[in-house]
C-alpha positions in Angstrom: 68.8 270.7 5.6 68.8 272.8 2.4 72.5 273.0 2.5 72.9 269.3 2.9 70.5 268.6 0.0 72.3 271.0 -2.2 75.6 269.4 -1.2 74.3 266.0 -2.2 72.9 267.2 -5.4 76.3 268.8 -6.1 78.0 265.5 -5.6 75.4 263.5 -7.6 74.4 261.3 -4.5 71.3 260.7 -2.4 71.3 262.1 1.1 72.7 260.1 4.1 74.8 258.0 1.7 71.8 255.5 1.8 73.1 253.6 -1.2 76.3 252.5 0.5 75.9 248.9 1.5 78.6 249.3 4.1 77.0 252.3 5.7 76.0 251.9 9.4 72.7 253.6 8.6 72.0 251.0 5.8 72.4 248.1 8.2 70.5 249.5 11.2 67.0 249.9 9.8 66.4 246.3 8.7 67.9 244.9 11.9 65.4 246.9 14.0 62.6 245.6 11.9 63.8 242.0 12.2 64.1 242.3 15.9 60.5 243.6 16.1 59.2 240.9 13.9 60.9 238.2 16.1 59.5 239.7 19.3 56.0 239.8 17.8 56.2 236.2 16.6 57.5 235.2 20.0 54.6 236.9 21.7 52.1 235.1 19.4 53.7 231.8 20.3 53.6 232.4 24.0 50.0 233.5 23.7 49.0 230.4 21.8 50.8 228.2 24.3 49.1 229.9 27.2 45.7 229.5 25.5 46.4 225.8 25.0 47.1 225.3 28.7 43.6 226.2 29.7 40.4 224.0 29.3 38.9 223.8 25.8 35.2 224.1 25.2 33.3 221.0 26.4 30.0 221.7 24.6 29.5 223.1 21.2 27.1 223.0 18.2 24.1 223.0 20.6 20.8 223.2 18.7 17.1 222.3 19.1 15.1 221.8 16.0 12.2 222.8 16.0 12.2 225.1 18.9 8.4 224.8 19.1 6.8 221.3 19.3 3.2 220.2 19.5 3.3 216.7 21.2 -0.1 215.4 20.2 0.8 212.4 17.9 -0.6 214.1 14.8 2.7 213.6 12.9 3.6 217.3 12.7 6.3 218.8 15.0 5.7 216.1 17.6 9.4 215.6 18.5 12.3 218.0 19.0 15.8 216.9 17.9 18.5 218.1 20.4 22.0 218.0 19.0 25.3 218.8 20.6 29.0 218.0 20.5 31.0 216.7 23.4 34.7 217.6 23.1 36.0 214.9 25.5 34.6 212.2 27.7 32.1 213.8 30.2 29.0 213.2 32.2 26.1 214.9 30.4 22.7 216.1 31.6 19.9 217.7 29.7 16.9 219.2 31.5 14.1 221.7 31.1 13.5 224.6 33.4 9.8 225.5 33.6 8.5 229.0 34.6 8.8 228.1 38.2 12.4 227.0 38.0 11.6 223.3 38.4 13.9 220.9 36.6 12.5 218.2 34.3 15.3 215.8 33.3 15.5 214.4 29.8 19.0 212.9 30.4 20.7 212.8 33.8 24.3 212.1 34.5 25.0 209.9 31.5 28.6 209.1 30.6 29.3 210.2 27.0 32.6 210.0 25.0 33.8 212.6 22.5 31.4 212.7 19.6 28.5 214.6 18.0 25.4 213.6 19.9 21.6 213.7 19.3 18.7 213.3 21.7 15.0 213.2 20.8 12.4 214.7 23.1 8.6 214.1 22.7 7.5 216.3 25.5 7.3 213.4 28.0 9.3 213.3 31.2 9.1 210.3 33.5 6.1 208.9 31.6 4.0 212.1 31.7 3.6 214.8 29.1 4.7 218.3 30.3 2.1 221.1 30.2 2.2 223.6 27.3 4.5 226.5 27.9 7.9 228.1 27.5 10.9 226.2 28.8 14.7 226.7 29.0 16.6 223.6 27.9 19.9 223.3 29.7 22.8 221.2 28.4 25.4 220.4 31.0 28.7 218.5 30.8 31.4 217.8 33.3 34.7 216.2 32.2 36.9 213.8 34.1 38.9 216.6 35.7 35.8 218.3 37.0 35.6 221.1 34.5 32.0 221.9 33.7 30.1 223.8 31.0 26.5 224.5 30.3 24.6 226.0 27.4 20.9 227.0 27.2 18.4 227.0 24.4 14.7 227.9 24.4 11.9 225.3 23.8 8.2 225.8 23.6 5.4 223.2 24.0 2.0 224.0 22.4 -1.2 222.0 21.6 -0.1 219.0 23.7 -2.4 216.0 24.1 -4.9 217.0 26.8 -6.3 213.5 27.5 -4.6 211.9 30.5 -3.8 208.1 30.3 -5.1 206.2 33.3 -5.7 202.5 34.1 -8.8 202.3 36.2 -10.6 199.7 38.3 -8.0 197.0 38.3 -9.5 193.7 39.6 -7.8 190.4 40.2 -10.1 187.4 41.0 -9.7 185.0 42.7 -6.9 186.3 44.9 -5.7 182.8 45.6 -4.9 180.9 42.4 -4.5 177.1 42.2 -3.4 176.3 38.7 -3.6 172.5 38.7 -6.5 171.7 36.4 -8.8 170.4 39.1 -11.6 172.8 38.0 -11.4 174.9 41.2 -9.8 178.4 41.1 -7.9 177.2 38.0 -8.2 180.5 36.3 -7.7 184.2 37.2 -9.6 187.1 35.7 -7.6 190.3 35.4 -9.9 193.3 34.6 -9.2 197.0 34.1 -10.3 200.0 32.0 -8.2 202.2 29.8 -9.1 205.9 29.6 -7.9 206.2 26.0 -6.5 204.1 23.1 -2.9 203.2 23.7 0.0 202.2 21.6 0.8 199.2 23.7 -0.3 197.5 26.9 1.3 194.7 28.9 -0.2 192.5 31.6 2.0 190.2 33.6 2.8 188.6 37.0 5.9 189.8 38.7 7.5 187.3 41.0 9.5 188.2 44.2 12.7 187.3 42.3 11.8 189.8 39.5 10.7 187.2 37.0 7.9 188.3 34.7 5.1 185.9 33.6 3.0 187.3 30.7 -0.8 187.1 30.9 -2.7 186.0 27.8 -4.4 188.6 25.6 -7.7 190.2 26.2 -10.8 188.1 25.8 -13.4 190.8 25.2 -11.8 193.5 23.1 -8.7 194.4 21.1 -5.6 195.0 23.1 -5.0 198.7 23.6 -8.5 199.9 22.8 -10.2 202.4 25.1 -12.6 200.9 27.6 -12.9 197.8 29.7 -10.6 194.8 29.3 -10.5 191.3 30.8 -7.7 188.7 30.7 -8.2 185.0 31.4 -5.1 183.6 33.0 -4.5 179.9 33.4 -0.7 180.0 34.2 0.1 177.8 31.1 -1.4 174.7 32.6 -4.1 174.5 29.9 -1.2 174.1 27.5 0.5 171.4 29.5 3.1 173.9 30.8 4.3 174.2 34.3 2.8 177.3 36.0 4.7 179.9 38.0 6.0 178.5 41.3 3.8 178.8 44.4 4.3 182.2 46.1 3.2 185.8 46.2 3.0 187.8 43.0 2.2 191.3 41.8 -0.2 191.6 38.9 1.0 194.5 36.7 -0.8 196.4 34.0 1.4 198.9 32.0 0.3 201.0 29.1 1.7 203.8 26.9 -0.2 206.0 24.5 0.9 207.4 21.1 2.3 210.6 22.7 4.5 208.7 25.2 2.4 209.0 28.4 2.7 206.0 30.6 0.4 204.5 33.2 0.7 201.5 35.6 -1.6 199.7 37.9 -0.8 196.8 40.3 -2.7 194.1 42.3 -1.8 191.1 44.4 -2.1 187.4 43.7 -1.2 184.2 45.6 -0.4 180.9 43.8 -0.9 177.7 45.7 -0.9 174.1 44.8 0.1 174.8 41.2 1.4 172.2 38.8 0.5 169.9 35.9 -1.7 166.9 37.0 -0.1 163.6 36.1 -1.9 160.4 36.7 -2.0 157.0 34.9 -3.5 153.6 34.7 -0.4 151.7 35.7 1.2 150.0 32.7 -1.9 150.8 30.7 -3.1 147.4 32.0 -6.5 146.1 33.1 -7.9 142.7 33.9 -11.3 141.7 32.7 -13.6 138.9 33.9 -14.6 136.0 31.7 -14.8 137.4 28.1 -17.8 135.2 27.3 -21.0 136.3 29.1 -24.7 135.9 28.6 -27.2 138.7 28.5 -28.1 139.6 32.1 -24.6 138.7 33.4 -22.0 141.1 34.6 -18.7 142.2 33.1 -16.1 143.2 35.7 -12.7 144.9 35.3 -9.9 145.8 37.6 -7.1 148.3 37.1 -4.5 150.2 39.2 -4.2 154.0 39.1 -1.3 156.1 40.5 -0.8 159.8 40.9 2.7 160.2 39.4 2.8 164.0 39.6 3.3 166.7 42.2 -0.2 168.0 42.6 -3.4 166.4 44.0 -5.8 164.7 41.6 -9.4 165.6 42.0 -11.9 162.8 41.7 -15.5 161.9 42.6 -18.0 159.0 42.7 -19.4 156.6 42.2 -16.9 154.6 44.3 -15.2 151.6 42.7 -17.4 148.5 42.9 -20.5 150.4 41.8 -22.7 148.4 39.4 -24.0 149.9 36.2 -26.4 148.4 33.7 -26.2 149.0 30.0 -29.3 151.1 30.2 -27.6 153.5 32.7 -24.8 156.1 32.6 -23.2 158.3 35.2 -25.9 160.9 34.9 -28.5 158.3 36.0 -26.5 158.0 39.2 -26.4 161.8 39.5 -22.7 161.7 39.3 -22.6 164.5 36.7 -19.5 165.4 34.7 -17.5 168.3 36.2 -14.6 170.2 34.7 -11.3 169.1 36.2 -12.4 165.7 37.6 -10.5 162.5 36.9 -12.4 159.2 36.7 -11.9 155.8 35.1 -14.4 155.1 32.4 -15.6 152.0 30.5 -16.6 152.2 26.8 -17.4 149.7 24.1 -17.6 149.3 20.4 -20.9 150.5 18.9 -21.7 152.8 21.8 -24.8 154.7 20.9 -25.2 156.5 24.2 -24.1 159.9 22.7 -21.2 160.3 25.0 -17.8 158.5 25.4 -17.2 156.4 28.4 -20.8 156.4 29.8 -19.8 154.3 32.8 -17.4 156.0 35.2 -15.9 155.4 38.6 -14.0 157.4 41.2 -10.2 156.9 41.6 -10.3 154.8 44.7 -12.5 154.4 47.7 -13.5 157.4 49.9 -11.4 156.0 52.8 -8.3 155.9 50.7 -8.6 159.5 49.5 -8.1 162.9 51.1 -11.0 165.3 51.7 -10.1 168.9 51.3 -12.2 172.0 52.0 -12.3 174.4 49.0 -14.3 177.4 47.8 -16.8 175.0 46.3 -17.1 172.8 49.4 -15.3 169.6 50.4 -13.7 167.7 47.5 -11.8 164.4 47.2 -8.2 164.1 46.0 -5.8 161.3 45.2 -2.6 162.8 46.6 0.8 162.7 44.9 2.5 159.3 45.0 -0.7 157.5 46.1 -1.9 154.3 44.3 -5.4 152.9 44.3 -7.3 150.0 42.7 -10.4 150.6 40.7 -13.0 147.9 40.2 -16.0 148.4 38.0 -19.1 146.3 37.1 -21.4 146.5 34.1 -24.5 144.3 33.8 -25.1 143.6 30.2 -28.9 143.7 29.9 -29.1 145.0 26.3 -27.8 143.2 23.2 -24.8 145.0 21.7 -24.8 146.0 18.0 -22.2 143.3 17.4 -21.9 139.8 18.7 -18.3 140.3 19.7 -17.9 143.9 20.6 -14.7 145.3 22.1 -14.7 146.8 25.6 -11.9 149.1 26.9 -11.0 151.5 29.7 -10.1 155.1 29.7 -8.6 157.6 32.2 -10.7 160.7 31.7 -9.9 164.3 32.7 -13.4 165.6 32.4 -14.0 168.5 30.0 -10.2 168.6 29.4 -9.0 165.4 27.7 -8.9 161.7 27.7 -5.5 161.1 29.4 -5.3 157.4 28.4 -7.7 156.2 25.8 -8.6 152.7 24.7 -6.7 150.9 27.5 -6.7 147.1 27.2 -9.3 146.8 24.3 -10.8 143.3 24.7 -13.4 141.5 22.6 -16.4 139.9 24.5 -18.7 137.2 23.2 -22.2 138.1 24.2 -24.5 135.0 24.3 -28.2 135.3 24.1 
């Protein structure tokens, strides 16, 4: 080596003739480096390609905030936000594992497309608040090719609401409901008790076809308050609406408290003979006797009444043809007013009796009508499609306040409404 160096120095050149561009040694070193760089780059490309052939991460960015919640509706840390990212369309489940290994599903087998996702958890699963404790929250995803991934995060529940929500002592009475405004079993009382104040409560009838019929609001206390409740249900008939069809129904009471606990109670109800009563004085017409009478003589009218609806029309005496005097009224005959009854009444101008239509008659004779046994005994009905004649007599013993007062008829649905008022108003001359 010393000799070579000396020789190079003696010639004024570097060793190995490294400055000669045509030297084989000068070309060989960069070529080796280039080959090695190419091989390395090729290996990187192959590695990247192989990595791309395998499944990519399905789940990422999984987080729970906060990791400790106190589900008691106090407005502080009541709800956990669960965020995650799905890389491609998958079926996703989220569930909690308790200390015993039992699963409590928050989401189960829901199809989700590629996106950042967020779920919110209030501590309630299937309508019931989970007990305080440590849980493992599992996020699972399975893509369309069957590749699955799961990630876990801790979650703790503390200071949860300890008061259970219950709906107690549900009662439905009567069990057979006939919403036809005849005054008999026309209303249903739905009673129950709430163990605590709730965020919302629903009461409804559920038909066999799945149709829901809401029940009117509570009659004794504010909806959702703790304690006893009672609902008065008339099926809409009081408003002139058609009630639910005849059939078997489930009475449902559902409630949810501020935390998210849910409760449900059910009862049974049968609807029979339901419908809106429709009856009329035909053509709003009546025929009166001679319109000039003397005191002590009798005024007579005749009219025709027809049941034009689909439900029976309840009526009661006195029968047509009964004679009243101006000093009498239906109470004097002990034919007292009853809610739901239909009768034809006679009234007049200047009536000082204190009640409208003081003279009233049954819709037809007993022999023309149907007798039906009910919870209040045997009652009388004018059946759908039937027509009857009503004749009434009034002996005018007392001088009216006017010399020519008007008399008229009315079709009365007692304690409900006057169905047809002031039918055929006719002036009468009363001679002394």
